C-alpha positions in Angstrom: -33.5 117.2 105.2 -34.6 120.3 107.0 -38.0 121.8 106.1 -36.3 125.0 105.1 -32.9 126.7 105.0 -32.5 130.2 106.2 -29.7 132.5 105.2 -29.3 136.0 106.5 -27.2 139.1 105.7 -26.4 142.0 108.0 -25.1 144.9 105.9 -23.4 148.0 107.2 -23.8 150.8 104.6 -21.1 152.9 106.2 -18.4 150.3 105.8 -20.0 148.4 102.9 -19.3 145.2 104.7 -21.7 142.3 105.4 -22.0 139.4 107.7 -23.6 136.2 106.5 -25.3 133.8 108.9 -27.7 131.0 108.8 -28.1 127.3 107.8 -25.8 127.3 104.8 -22.1 127.7 104.2 -20.9 130.7 102.1 -21.4 128.9 98.8 -24.9 127.9 99.8 -25.7 131.4 101.0 -24.5 132.7 97.6 -26.8 130.2 95.8 -29.9 131.0 97.8 -29.3 134.8 97.3 -28.8 134.2 93.6 -32.1 132.2 93.4 -33.9 135.1 95.2 -32.5 137.7 92.9 -33.4 135.6 89.8 -36.9 135.3 91.1 -37.3 139.1 91.4 -36.4 139.8 87.8 -39.5 141.5 86.1 -41.3 142.0 89.4 -41.8 145.7 88.8 -40.7 148.9 90.5 -41.2 149.4 94.2 -42.1 153.0 94.8 -42.1 152.8 98.6 -39.3 154.8 100.2 -36.2 153.0 101.5 -35.5 153.4 105.2 -32.1 154.7 106.4 -30.5 152.4 108.9 -27.2 151.8 110.5 -27.4 148.1 109.7 -29.8 146.4 107.3 -30.9 142.8 107.9 -32.3 140.5 105.2 -33.3 136.9 105.7 -34.3 134.5 103.0 -35.9 131.1 103.6 -35.6 128.5 100.9 -38.0 125.5 100.9 -36.2 122.7 99.0 -39.2 120.5 98.5 -40.8 123.1 96.1 -38.1 125.7 95.6 -40.3 128.3 97.3 -38.5 131.4 98.6 -39.6 133.9 101.2 -37.8 137.0 102.5 -37.9 139.3 105.5 -36.0 142.6 105.6 -35.9 146.0 107.2 -35.0 148.0 104.1 -38.5 149.4 103.4 -38.0 149.0 99.6 -37.4 146.0 97.4 -35.0 147.9 95.2 -32.8 148.8 98.2 -33.1 145.1 99.4 -31.9 143.7 96.0 -29.1 146.3 95.8 -27.9 145.2 99.3 -28.1 141.5 98.3 -26.0 142.2 95.1 -23.4 144.0 97.3 -23.4 141.1 99.7 -22.9 138.7 96.7 -19.8 140.7 95.7 -18.5 140.7 99.2 -19.1 136.9 99.6 -17.5 136.2 96.2 -14.4 138.1 97.2 -14.1 136.1 100.4 -14.4 132.7 98.6 -11.9 133.8 96.0 -9.4 134.8 98.7 -9.5 131.3 100.3 
């Protein structure tokens, strides 16, 4: 098994659409994003300002041997990041239900 799995989301706020990429299929991407969002519950408010971008990019690494998660993003604010991830989950769910 790989040392880590990386999933990424590129989100266009103008269209509301997202593109998923990485080491997992759509269902795996949904699971890793869900694990990340669950890990953030109760983490407190991020008062840093969000950054306006044409496209936001978020990458989450999942290390299966210890269930550790790390994240890289260009959102500037964790609340914005989590909101984008929730929108991406909705978009991915609609894709899988349409199959």
